[in-house]
Residue, then its C-alpha position, 0 to 999 in steps of 0.5 A: x385871836x383866841x388860842x386853845x391848847x388841845x387835849x385829846x383823850x383816848x383810853x384815859x390818856x392824852x393822845x394825838x391822831x394823824x389825819x383822824x386815823x384811830x390806828x395812828x395814835x401817839x400817846x403824849x401823856x398817861x394823865x391828861x390832867x398833868x397836861x392841862x396843868x402844864x398849859x395853864x402854867x404856860x398861860x392858857x386860860x382855856x382848853x379844847x378837850x375832845x373825848x375820842x372814845x366818845x366821838x366813835x361810840x357816842x358814849x362818855x367814857x372820859x367824862x370823869x377826866x374832863x371833870x378832873x381837869x376843870x376841878x384841878x385847873x379852874x380853866x375854861x373848857x370847851x369839849x366835844x366827842x359823843x355829844x348826841x343828846x340833850x342829856x349828853x350836853x347837860x352832863x358836860x355842863x354839870x361837871x363845869x364845862x364852859x361850852x359843848x361842841x356838837x359834831x356828828x349829830x349837827x351834820x346828820x340832824x341840824x335841828x338838834x343844834x336848834x334844840x340845844x341852843x333853845x335849851x342851853x343858850x347859844x353861848x354854851x353851844x359850839x358846832x364842830x364841822x370837820x371835813x375832807x375838802x369841802x364835805x363834812x365828815x362824821x362819827x369820829x371822822x370815819x364817815x363822809x357825808x354829802x353836805x358841804x361845810x359852807x352850806x351847813x355853816x350858813x344854815x347854823x348861822x340862821x339858827x343862831x350859832x355863834x361859833x364854829x370849829x372848822x377842821x380839815x381832816x387831811x391836814x390834822x396832825x400833819x403840821x403842814x399848815x391849816x386850810x387857809x383858803x377854806x377857812x377864809x371862805x367860811x369867815x367871809x361868807x358867814x357872820x360866825x366866829x370861825x375857830x381854825x383847827x388841823x395842821x397848824x404847825x408854826x407861828x407863821x400859821x397863826x399869823x396867817x389865821x389872824x390876818x384872815x380874821x379867824x376868831x381862834x386856833x386850836x393847837x395840838x401836835x404843834x405844842x406837843x412836839x415843840x413847833x410852837x411855844x404856847x407862852x410866846x404864842x399867847x403873848x403874840x396873839 
């Protein structure tokens, strides 16, 4: 199981939100590059970077910082937030991003994912499915859709998507454990690599995710608040 330390960028700073609420922001560091270097020092070889400003606006205000992280660390980066066009994907790949996460537009216009895969290849595209219960949310988690995450995932599998990041928004930033039941359902009812996100708060959570066959886990608040030691977690998983 692959572990991805998370860096969420808002206003150029490394932050975390609680349950996706932009009004509940904790700033952990003024410089995301310093945070990335720390995760590298602890053994990380990949980082999950989200441009929260981009997720809301569809723009890319933090693209330079993402490029700085790649240049300063040499780590493999997967990134999302505001990916709503082929040009937006290309701009991330051009600064050295390994793969790009499509969220809002994937839910609203699934055919865009097909176009992205045809243009850049399935290895460079990840779909991010975030939801309240089983229904997907969009626009930086501020709007709900009428589409279920499982239905979407099965549709993307037919398009050739290889990896999906699933986040239960109600658990995000709460450290109460991921949604094991729905994560396992996605794993069992698709043939896609499922990366779990949201609520991971202890080494036991990682053990449970590995037991159900999760391909990866995204670690955010649990790292920033010392609930999980990244170096130890990487050794164990």
